[in-house]
N, CA, C and O atoms as a GROMACS GRO file, in nm:
protein
  336
    1UNK      N    1  -0.362  -2.982   1.012
    1UNK     CA    2  -0.229  -2.854   1.009
    1UNK      C    3  -0.202  -2.940   1.153
    1UNK      O    4  -0.311  -2.979   1.196
    2UNK      N    5  -0.110  -2.973   1.224
    2UNK     CA    6  -0.076  -3.019   1.347
    2UNK      C    7  -0.034  -2.930   1.415
    2UNK      O    8   0.043  -2.845   1.370
    3UNK      N    9  -0.066  -2.933   1.506
    3UNK     CA   10   0.031  -2.770   1.617
    3UNK      C   11   0.082  -2.846   1.758
    3UNK      O   12   0.013  -2.902   1.843
    4UNK      N   13   0.223  -2.828   1.753
    4UNK     CA   14   0.316  -2.870   1.837
    4UNK      C   15   0.301  -2.797   1.957
    4UNK      O   16   0.240  -2.690   1.953
    5UNK      N   17   0.356  -2.845   2.078
    5UNK     CA   18   0.388  -2.740   2.192
    5UNK      C   19   0.518  -2.853   2.229
    5UNK      O   20   0.518  -2.975   2.218
    6UNK      N   21   0.632  -2.754   2.281
    6UNK     CA   22   0.748  -2.794   2.303
    6UNK      C   23   0.775  -2.692   2.453
    6UNK      O   24   0.728  -2.579   2.460
    7UNK      N   25   0.845  -2.744   2.549
    7UNK     CA   26   0.893  -2.654   2.605
    7UNK      C   27   1.057  -2.598   2.597
    7UNK      O   28   1.146  -2.659   2.537
    8UNK      N   29   1.077  -2.461   2.676
    8UNK     CA   30   1.195  -2.430   2.578
    8UNK      C   31   1.298  -2.486   2.587
    8UNK      O   32   1.383  -2.444   2.509
    9UNK      N   33   1.352  -2.628   2.703
    9UNK     CA   34   1.463  -2.694   2.704
    9UNK      C   35   1.424  -2.786   2.618
    9UNK      O   36   1.529  -2.831   2.572
   10UNK      N   37   1.296  -2.864   2.547
   10UNK     CA   38   1.290  -2.947   2.426
   10UNK      C   39   1.320  -2.864   2.306
   10UNK      O   40   1.372  -2.924   2.212
   11UNK      N   41   1.296  -2.744   2.292
   11UNK     CA   42   1.330  -2.644   2.192
   11UNK      C   43   1.522  -2.643   2.134
   11UNK      O   44   1.584  -2.641   2.027
   12UNK      N   45   1.559  -2.647   2.311
   12UNK     CA   46   1.736  -2.588   2.266
   12UNK      C   47   1.807  -2.715   2.269
   12UNK      O   48   1.926  -2.728   2.241
   13UNK      N   49   1.682  -2.861   2.324
   13UNK     CA   50   1.732  -2.982   2.301
   13UNK      C   51   1.781  -3.023   2.182
   13UNK      O   52   1.897  -3.056   2.160
   14UNK      N   53   1.637  -3.017   2.058
   14UNK     CA   54   1.634  -3.083   2.008
   14UNK      C   55   1.543  -3.000   1.803
   14UNK      O   56   1.468  -3.036   1.713
   15UNK      N   57   1.597  -2.922   1.830
   15UNK     CA   58   1.551  -2.784   1.728
   15UNK      C   59   1.526  -2.815   1.600
   15UNK      O   60   1.464  -2.738   1.526
   16UNK      N   61   1.595  -2.985   1.541
   16UNK     CA   62   1.560  -3.030   1.442
   16UNK      C   63   1.429  -3.072   1.387
   16UNK      O   64   1.373  -3.070   1.278
   17UNK      N   65   1.396  -3.121   1.540
   17UNK     CA   66   1.281  -3.216   1.559
   17UNK      C   67   1.159  -3.063   1.496
   17UNK      O   68   1.082  -3.057   1.400
   18UNK      N   69   1.206  -2.934   1.635
   18UNK     CA   70   1.143  -2.832   1.599
   18UNK      C   71   1.062  -2.751   1.481
   18UNK      O   72   0.958  -2.685   1.477
   19UNK      N   73   1.166  -2.793   1.383
   19UNK     CA   74   1.180  -2.759   1.279
   19UNK      C   75   1.055  -2.817   1.137
   19UNK      O   76   0.966  -2.764   1.071
   20UNK      N   77   1.123  -2.959   1.148
   20UNK     CA   78   1.041  -3.044   1.124
   20UNK      C   79   0.878  -3.045   1.162
   20UNK      O   80   0.806  -3.104   1.082
   21UNK      N   81   0.813  -2.984   1.282
   21UNK     CA   82   0.738  -3.022   1.320
   21UNK      C   83   0.674  -2.860   1.243
   21UNK      O   84   0.562  -2.872   1.193
   22UNK      N   85   0.726  -2.742   1.234
   22UNK     CA   86   0.710  -2.637   1.226
   22UNK      C   87   0.647  -2.657   1.005
   22UNK      O   88   0.550  -2.617   0.940
   23UNK      N   89   0.728  -2.710   0.983
   23UNK     CA   90   0.641  -2.799   0.816
   23UNK      C   91   0.584  -2.844   0.860
   23UNK      O   92   0.596  -2.939   0.782
   24UNK      N   93   0.491  -2.889   0.948
   24UNK     CA   94   0.327  -2.901   0.949
   24UNK      C   95   0.248  -2.845   1.005
   24UNK      O   96   0.132  -2.843   0.965
   25UNK      N   97   0.289  -2.782   1.119
   25UNK     CA   98   0.181  -2.659   1.156
   25UNK      C   99   0.307  -2.539   1.285
   25UNK      O  100   0.428  -2.540   1.309
   26UNK      N  101   0.206  -2.467   1.325
   26UNK     CA  102   0.297  -2.383   1.402
   26UNK      C  103   0.325  -2.516   1.525
   26UNK      O  104   0.248  -2.611   1.544
   27UNK      N  105   0.492  -2.482   1.616
   27UNK     CA  106   0.497  -2.502   1.724
   27UNK      C  107   0.492  -2.381   1.810
   27UNK      O  108   0.521  -2.266   1.777
   28UNK      N  109   0.443  -2.430   1.943
   28UNK     CA  110   0.410  -2.328   2.053
   28UNK      C  111   0.523  -2.388   2.132
   28UNK      O  112   0.508  -2.507   2.159
   29UNK      N  113   0.621  -2.335   2.170
   29UNK     CA  114   0.729  -2.277   2.257
   29UNK      C  115   0.650  -2.234   2.439
   29UNK      O  116   0.555  -2.157   2.458
   30UNK      N  117   0.743  -2.328   2.570
   30UNK     CA  118   0.639  -2.273   2.640
   30UNK      C  119   0.763  -2.256   2.701
   30UNK      O  120   0.868  -2.314   2.674
   31UNK      N  121   0.734  -2.148   2.808
   31UNK     CA  122   0.846  -2.116   2.927
   31UNK      C  123   0.747  -2.156   3.077
   31UNK      O  124   0.624  -2.154   3.083
   32UNK      N  125   0.838  -2.190   3.180
   32UNK     CA  126   0.734  -2.301   3.309
   32UNK      C  127   0.559  -2.307   3.224
   32UNK      O  128   0.468  -2.225   3.242
   33UNK      N  129   0.556  -2.388   3.165
   33UNK     CA  130   0.385  -2.422   3.115
   33UNK      C  131   0.323  -2.286   3.040
   33UNK      O  132   0.202  -2.300   3.024
   34UNK      N  133   0.375  -2.158   2.987
   34UNK     CA  134   0.293  -2.115   2.946
   34UNK      C  135   0.382  -2.067   2.784
   34UNK      O  136   0.501  -2.039   2.768
   35UNK      N  137   0.274  -2.073   2.688
   35UNK     CA  138   0.279  -2.044   2.583
   35UNK      C  139   0.394  -1.922   2.595
   35UNK      O  140   0.391  -1.835   2.683
   36UNK      N  141   0.505  -1.933   2.483
   36UNK     CA  142   0.648  -1.767   2.524
   36UNK      C  143   0.661  -1.735   2.357
   36UNK      O  144   0.674  -1.618   2.320
   37UNK      N  145   0.656  -1.841   2.262
   37UNK     CA  146   0.640  -1.821   2.180
   37UNK      C  147   0.598  -1.899   2.039
   37UNK      O  148   0.562  -2.015   2.057
   38UNK      N  149   0.597  -1.858   1.919
   38UNK     CA  150   0.529  -1.964   1.838
   38UNK      C  151   0.669  -1.955   1.720
   38UNK      O  152   0.738  -1.860   1.683
   39UNK      N  153   0.670  -2.132   1.680
   39UNK     CA  154   0.740  -2.117   1.513
   39UNK      C  155   0.706  -2.150   1.393
   39UNK      O  156   0.721  -2.272   1.393
   40UNK      N  157   0.678  -2.126   1.312
   40UNK     CA  158   0.606  -2.144   1.184
   40UNK      C  159   0.727  -2.125   1.040
   40UNK      O  160   0.836  -2.068   1.043
   41UNK      N  161   0.667  -2.189   0.933
   41UNK     CA  162   0.724  -2.200   0.862
   41UNK      C  163   0.767  -2.042   0.771
   41UNK      O  164   0.672  -1.969   0.800
   42UNK      N  165   0.821  -1.997   0.719
   42UNK     CA  166   0.851  -1.912   0.663
   42UNK      C  167   0.720  -1.872   0.525
   42UNK      O  168   0.672  -1.766   0.485
   43UNK      N  169   0.698  -2.012   0.489
   43UNK     CA  170   0.557  -2.035   0.408
   43UNK      C  171   0.503  -1.966   0.498
   43UNK      O  172   0.548  -1.852   0.509
   44UNK      N  173   0.396  -2.002   0.589
   44UNK     CA  174   0.290  -2.005   0.655
   44UNK      C  175   0.310  -1.876   0.757
   44UNK      O  176   0.215  -1.850   0.831
   45UNK      N  177   0.434  -1.792   0.765
   45UNK     CA  178   0.424  -1.686   0.834
   45UNK      C  179   0.393  -1.554   0.752
   45UNK      O  180   0.347  -1.452   0.805
   46UNK      N  181   0.435  -1.571   0.559
   46UNK     CA  182   0.360  -1.492   0.478
   46UNK      C  183   0.236  -1.480   0.428
   46UNK      O  184   0.184  -1.385   0.371
   47UNK      N  185   0.185  -1.603   0.460
   47UNK     CA  186   0.061  -1.647   0.469
   47UNK      C  187  -0.034  -1.552   0.518
   47UNK      O  188  -0.113  -1.477   0.462
   48UNK      N  189  -0.003  -1.575   0.640
   48UNK     CA  190  -0.061  -1.515   0.789
   48UNK      C  191  -0.046  -1.402   0.752
   48UNK      O  192  -0.148  -1.352   0.704
   49UNK      N  193   0.082  -1.315   0.755
   49UNK     CA  194   0.050  -1.184   0.751
   49UNK      C  195   0.097  -1.082   0.626
   49UNK      O  196   0.161  -0.978   0.614
   50UNK      N  197   0.028  -1.174   0.543
   50UNK     CA  198  -0.007  -1.097   0.392
   50UNK      C  199   0.113  -1.052   0.336
   50UNK      O  200   0.108  -0.975   0.241
   51UNK      N  201   0.261  -1.104   0.399
   51UNK     CA  202   0.355  -1.017   0.344
   51UNK      C  203   0.374  -1.036   0.197
   51UNK      O  204   0.407  -1.154   0.180
   52UNK      N  205   0.368  -0.981   0.100
   52UNK     CA  206   0.423  -1.021  -0.040
   52UNK      C  207   0.548  -0.975  -0.044
   52UNK      O  208   0.615  -0.900   0.028
   53UNK      N  209   0.575  -1.060  -0.186
   53UNK     CA  210   0.770  -1.055  -0.213
   53UNK      C  211   0.798  -0.928  -0.302
   53UNK      O  212   0.720  -0.886  -0.388
   54UNK      N  213   0.905  -0.878  -0.275
   54UNK     CA  214   0.882  -0.729  -0.342
   54UNK      C  215   0.926  -0.780  -0.480
   54UNK      O  216   0.955  -0.892  -0.523
   55UNK      N  217   0.923  -0.668  -0.530
   55UNK     CA  218   0.989  -0.645  -0.714
   55UNK      C  219   1.098  -0.758  -0.768
   55UNK      O  220   1.071  -0.821  -0.870
   56UNK      N  221   1.248  -0.786  -0.682
   56UNK     CA  222   1.360  -0.853  -0.721
   56UNK      C  223   1.245  -0.970  -0.703
   56UNK      O  224   1.191  -1.018  -0.803
   57UNK      N  225   1.212  -1.009  -0.575
   57UNK     CA  226   1.216  -1.136  -0.622
   57UNK      C  227   1.127  -1.152  -0.729
   57UNK      O  228   1.170  -1.172  -0.843
   58UNK      N  229   0.988  -1.145  -0.700
   58UNK     CA  230   0.876  -1.128  -0.819
   58UNK      C  231   0.935  -1.193  -0.944
   58UNK      O  232   0.906  -1.298  -1.000
   59UNK      N  233   1.035  -1.091  -0.974
   59UNK     CA  234   1.094  -1.091  -1.097
   59UNK      C  235   1.233  -1.170  -1.183
   59UNK      O  236   1.268  -1.185  -1.299
   60UNK      N  237   1.296  -1.217  -1.007
   60UNK     CA  238   1.389  -1.283  -1.061
   60UNK      C  239   1.329  -1.455  -1.108
   60UNK      O  240   1.229  -1.502  -1.054
   61UNK      N  241   1.388  -1.512  -1.185
   61UNK     CA  242   1.396  -1.644  -1.248
   61UNK      C  243   1.524  -1.721  -1.182
   61UNK      O  244   1.639  -1.681  -1.167
   62UNK      N  245   1.442  -1.887  -1.139
   62UNK     CA  246   1.576  -1.973  -1.104
   62UNK      C  247   1.670  -1.940  -1.245
   62UNK      O  248   1.638  -1.850  -1.322
   63UNK      N  249   1.737  -1.989  -1.257
   63UNK     CA  250   1.860  -1.999  -1.359
   63UNK      C  251   1.859  -1.906  -1.498
   63UNK      O  252   1.868  -1.921  -1.620
   64UNK      N  253   1.845  -1.816  -1.417
   64UNK     CA  254   1.911  -1.693  -1.555
   64UNK      C  255   2.031  -1.648  -1.522
   64UNK      O  256   2.066  -1.536  -1.561
   65UNK      N  257   2.084  -1.697  -1.474
   65UNK     CA  258   2.258  -1.700  -1.496
   65UNK      C  259   2.316  -1.762  -1.623
   65UNK      O  260   2.415  -1.723  -1.685
   66UNK      N  261   2.199  -1.914  -1.664
   66UNK     CA  262   2.216  -1.967  -1.777
   66UNK      C  263   2.187  -1.936  -1.903
   66UNK      O  264   2.230  -2.008  -1.993
   67UNK      N  265   2.110  -1.822  -1.930
   67UNK     CA  266   2.019  -1.737  -2.019
   67UNK      C  267   2.143  -1.644  -2.069
   67UNK      O  268   2.198  -1.549  -2.014
   68UNK      N  269   2.173  -1.730  -2.240
   68UNK     CA  270   2.274  -1.663  -2.332
   68UNK      C  271   2.190  -1.498  -2.393
   68UNK      O  272   2.104  -1.492  -2.480
   69UNK      N  273   2.255  -1.367  -2.309
   69UNK     CA  274   2.209  -1.248  -2.376
   69UNK      C  275   2.318  -1.150  -2.362
   69UNK      O  276   2.367  -1.127  -2.251
   70UNK      N  277   2.368  -1.076  -2.496
   70UNK     CA  278   2.405  -1.005  -2.575
   70UNK      C  279   2.375  -0.891  -2.630
   70UNK      O  280   2.463  -0.853  -2.707
   71UNK      N  281   2.259  -0.802  -2.620
   71UNK     CA  282   2.232  -0.715  -2.596
   71UNK      C  283   2.366  -0.627  -2.741
   71UNK      O  284   2.489  -0.622  -2.753
   72UNK      N  285   2.245  -0.576  -2.821
   72UNK     CA  286   2.366  -0.494  -2.899
   72UNK      C  287   2.455  -0.351  -2.819
   72UNK      O  288   2.398  -0.307  -2.719
   73UNK      N  289   2.555  -0.297  -2.849
   73UNK     CA  290   2.578  -0.147  -2.760
   73UNK      C  291   2.507  -0.053  -2.857
   73UNK      O  292   2.459  -0.077  -2.968
   74UNK      N  293   2.513   0.080  -2.775
   74UNK     CA  294   2.409   0.192  -2.850
   74UNK      C  295   2.516   0.244  -2.887
   74UNK      O  296   2.485   0.363  -2.888
   75UNK      N  297   2.636   0.237  -2.922
   75UNK     CA  298   2.712   0.316  -2.994
   75UNK      C  299   2.690   0.260  -3.140
   75UNK      O  300   2.709   0.345  -3.227
   76UNK      N  301   2.647   0.110  -3.195
   76UNK     CA  302   2.641   0.065  -3.298
   76UNK      C  303   2.453   0.164  -3.410
   76UNK      O  304   2.407   0.179  -3.523
   77UNK      N  305   2.421   0.200  -3.239
   77UNK     CA  306   2.326   0.270  -3.307
   77UNK      C  307   2.271   0.441  -3.336
   77UNK      O  308   2.170   0.502  -3.372
   78UNK      N  309   2.427   0.471  -3.288
   78UNK     CA  310   2.453   0.614  -3.355
   78UNK      C  311   2.488   0.669  -3.447
   78UNK      O  312   2.589   0.644  -3.514
   79UNK      N  313   2.360   0.803  -3.474
   79UNK     CA  314   2.398   0.846  -3.577
   79UNK      C  315   2.437   0.980  -3.564
   79UNK      O  316   2.398   1.049  -3.470
   80UNK      N  317   2.527   1.030  -3.670
   80UNK     CA  318   2.566   1.210  -3.669
   80UNK      C  319   2.420   1.306  -3.685
   80UNK      O  320   2.318   1.272  -3.747
   81UNK      N  321   2.443   1.430  -3.612
   81UNK     CA  322   2.301   1.482  -3.537
   81UNK      C  323   2.300   1.605  -3.715
   81UNK      O  324   2.370   1.680  -3.783
   82UNK      N  325   2.184   1.552  -3.704
   82UNK     CA  326   2.091   1.681  -3.820
   82UNK      C  327   2.086   1.810  -3.772
   82UNK      O  328   1.987   1.855  -3.714
   83UNK      N  329   2.240   1.906  -3.806
   83UNK     CA  330   2.186   2.031  -3.743
   83UNK      C  331   2.182   2.144  -3.778
   83UNK      O  332   2.223   2.250  -3.730
   84UNK      N  333   2.064   2.078  -3.978
   84UNK     CA  334   2.061   2.166  -4.086
   84UNK      C  335   1.942   2.270  -4.047
   84UNK      O  336   1.912   2.362  -4.123
   0.00000   0.00000   0.00000
């Protein structure tokens, strides 16, 4: 894991560099030489925070829109009620 330190000025001038560095490890952003912020990839943030995906994310499947699904209508199963 690579740790990168950037000044606020460097961060503002080259955010793409900071994002690339964050994919390899944390990026410390300093204000007047003191660490003020940390930039992490979303995967690293979720790993260290213990954040779990919500149920919608967990059940979603890539390419779901391409699956054909034509369920029968409920009226196809309807029967007259036997009230005797």
